[in-house]
C-alpha positions in Angstrom: 53.3 113.7 118.4 54.7 115.0 115.2 57.8 113.4 113.8 60.3 115.6 112.0 62.1 114.2 109.0 65.6 115.3 110.0 67.2 113.4 107.1 64.9 114.8 104.4 65.2 118.3 105.8 69.0 118.1 105.8 69.1 116.7 102.3 66.7 119.5 101.1 68.9 122.2 102.7 72.2 120.7 101.5 70.9 120.5 97.9 69.5 124.0 98.1 73.0 125.1 98.9 74.4 123.0 96.0 76.5 120.8 98.2 77.2 117.1 97.6 77.2 114.8 100.6 81.0 114.4 100.1 81.6 118.2 100.1 79.5 118.7 103.3 81.2 115.8 105.0 84.6 117.3 104.2 83.6 120.7 105.5 82.5 119.3 108.9 85.1 116.6 109.3 82.8 113.5 109.1 82.6 110.7 106.5 80.1 111.1 103.7 78.5 107.8 104.9 77.6 109.7 108.1 75.8 112.3 106.1 74.1 109.5 104.0 73.0 107.7 107.1 71.5 110.9 108.6 69.7 111.8 105.3 68.2 108.4 104.9 67.0 108.5 108.6 69.1 105.5 109.5 70.7 107.4 112.3 69.7 110.4 114.3 72.5 112.9 115.1 72.8 114.5 118.5 71.9 118.1 118.7 75.6 119.0 118.9 76.4 116.9 115.8 73.5 118.3 113.9 74.7 121.9 114.8 78.2 121.1 113.5 76.8 119.7 110.3 74.5 122.7 109.8 77.4 125.1 110.5 79.1 123.6 107.4 76.2 124.7 105.2 75.9 127.3 107.0 72.4 127.5 108.6 71.3 127.8 112.2 69.4 125.2 114.2 66.4 127.5 114.6 66.2 128.1 110.9 66.6 124.4 110.2 63.6 123.5 112.4 61.5 126.4 111.4 61.8 125.8 107.6 59.0 124.1 105.9 60.0 122.9 102.4 57.4 123.2 99.7 56.0 120.0 98.5 57.2 119.3 94.9 54.3 119.7 92.5 56.2 120.1 89.2 55.7 117.1 86.9 57.7 118.0 83.8 61.3 119.2 83.5 63.2 120.6 80.5 66.8 119.5 80.0 68.1 122.9 81.3 66.0 122.5 84.5 67.9 119.4 85.7 69.9 120.4 88.8 73.6 119.8 88.9 74.5 118.2 92.2 78.0 116.9 91.3 81.3 118.6 90.6 84.4 117.6 88.8 84.8 114.7 86.4 81.4 113.2 87.3 78.2 115.2 86.7 75.0 114.2 88.4 72.0 116.1 87.0 68.9 115.5 89.1 65.3 115.6 88.1 63.7 118.2 90.5 65.3 120.9 92.5 64.7 119.2 95.9 63.7 115.8 97.1 62.1 116.6 100.4 59.3 114.1 100.9 60.2 112.1 97.8 61.1 108.4 97.8 62.9 108.3 94.5 65.9 110.2 93.0 66.4 110.2 89.2 69.8 111.3 87.8 71.4 111.8 84.4 75.0 111.0 85.1 78.0 111.8 83.0 81.4 110.3 83.7 84.5 111.8 81.9 87.0 109.2 80.6 88.9 107.6 83.5 86.7 109.1 86.2 85.3 107.0 89.0 83.4 107.2 92.2 86.5 106.6 94.3 88.6 103.7 95.6 86.4 103.3 98.7 83.1 101.6 97.6 79.8 103.3 98.2 77.4 101.8 100.7 74.0 103.1 101.6 70.5 101.9 102.2 68.1 101.4 99.4 68.2 100.2 95.8 69.6 101.7 92.6 69.5 100.9 89.0 70.6 102.5 85.7 70.8 102.2 82.0 74.0 103.2 80.0 73.1 105.5 77.2 76.6 106.0 75.7 80.2 105.1 76.5 81.4 102.2 78.7 80.9 102.0 82.4 82.6 99.5 84.7 80.3 98.7 87.6 81.6 96.8 90.6 79.2 95.4 93.2 81.0 93.5 95.9 83.1 90.9 94.1 81.2 91.2 90.8 82.5 93.5 88.0 81.2 94.1 84.6 81.8 96.6 81.8 78.5 97.9 80.5 77.9 99.6 77.1 74.9 101.4 75.5 71.6 99.7 76.4 73.1 97.6 79.2 71.8 98.1 82.7 72.4 97.4 86.4 70.1 97.0 89.4 71.1 96.1 93.0 70.6 96.7 96.7 72.7 99.7 97.6 73.9 98.1 100.9 76.2 96.0 98.8 79.6 97.9 98.4 79.7 99.3 94.9 81.6 101.7 92.6 81.4 103.1 89.1 84.2 103.9 86.6 84.2 105.2 83.0 86.4 103.0 80.8 87.5 103.8 77.3 88.3 107.0 75.5 84.8 108.6 75.5 82.5 110.0 78.2 79.8 107.7 79.6 76.2 108.8 80.1 73.8 106.9 82.4 70.2 107.5 83.5 69.9 106.1 87.0 67.4 106.0 89.9 67.8 105.3 93.6 65.5 104.9 96.5 65.6 106.5 98.9 67.3 109.6 97.5 71.0 109.4 98.3 72.8 112.6 97.2 
């Protein structure tokens, strides 16, 4: 019996349509953690729930199951080839145009002054880490909070509630990685 990677397939299609998890969740009236759980294969949606989510992209069930994403073979990426997967005051530029079948997501993040990931902490499976390149980034993981500057780093299990906020008058840039891919 062949197992279909519903989560990887959904992530691939969502990213191909340049949608963030948050934007797709808003379109279909679910929480972004629901989309995250499905994409990380931590929960399997019912056929009805999957159809509602796919309608928000939009793509039909038949096309969703018939599609066979190409395996990523590219190794090197120029700066202008990084894929923007965020919108607004936080930019997430991803290495690779899709992550179907990949276990790691690498991002170059840019936080405008005062921007943050939201008052509700992020929680998802996996691990993540990053290194601040410029600016100052406040990282909160559960009850721990630290302001990091250039050269400082973080690394933690993503199941721990966390959030990020740019502090200071200049933008903050970070190179980060997470496994499994989250956005």
